[in-house]
C-alpha angles and dihedrals in degrees: 000000000000124000103165127062108249104176090259119121109272118239129188116203116196119188132132092219102091096196095050092042092052095045093048090046092053093047094049091044087059088052092061105271126129096229128209120184130211129180097203142022090251092054090046093051090051090051091048090056089056101038137036111235124197093193139023134190110200130187114219101215115057135136111271118006115022124242091245090058088048091053090059092047093049092048089050090055096044122009092194097063116113108222126192118190122208133182144169089219103058119183132166090239091055092047092051092046092050093050091046090051090055108271116143095208142012121214130185121220138281089066128163132208094258092054092047093048092050091050094045092050093045098247121147116259115269117265112266092253093052097057124068112234116216116254120255089248090055093049091049092048092050091048092051090049091050094050090047090051090050087054091051092246095306103144095190092054092045091050090052091050091048092045093231135119114275092232092052090052091049091053093050092047093049092063121091115256111272118242117263 
């Protein structure tokens, strides 16, 4: 997104999901960050050799090098970078590995820009009443999308993994995503 230094804090967002990466980048850009986007750990490492980043948001699960390996590489290039790791597949082992590699926080998807900004800047999470929780329909829709992506878009295979009828899955996927 950004190519010129603007005096804003620099943020590197690394996620293989182009739509999510772009939307999160726009939202955090509106919150005062100079945003740079990378689709893989390798692309992010190349960008980090050319630019100094104050902050980074890194997805754990990507093709090629994992986000946790990238955290270690980014910390090796610049020990002052604040890195927050996020994932749709949160496990305690991944959280521990991310923190050991140098991440300052570990978030599970779905995440929003406000939550990411708070974590990047070191603020405490919002009280449970202050933050809107996604609706059950939204969580279900995101889960179906994730399983479908894991099956490379094969609806029949996704339906088998979800233990539901293929036609039911098609109907649910044809709907627009519900509002958070």
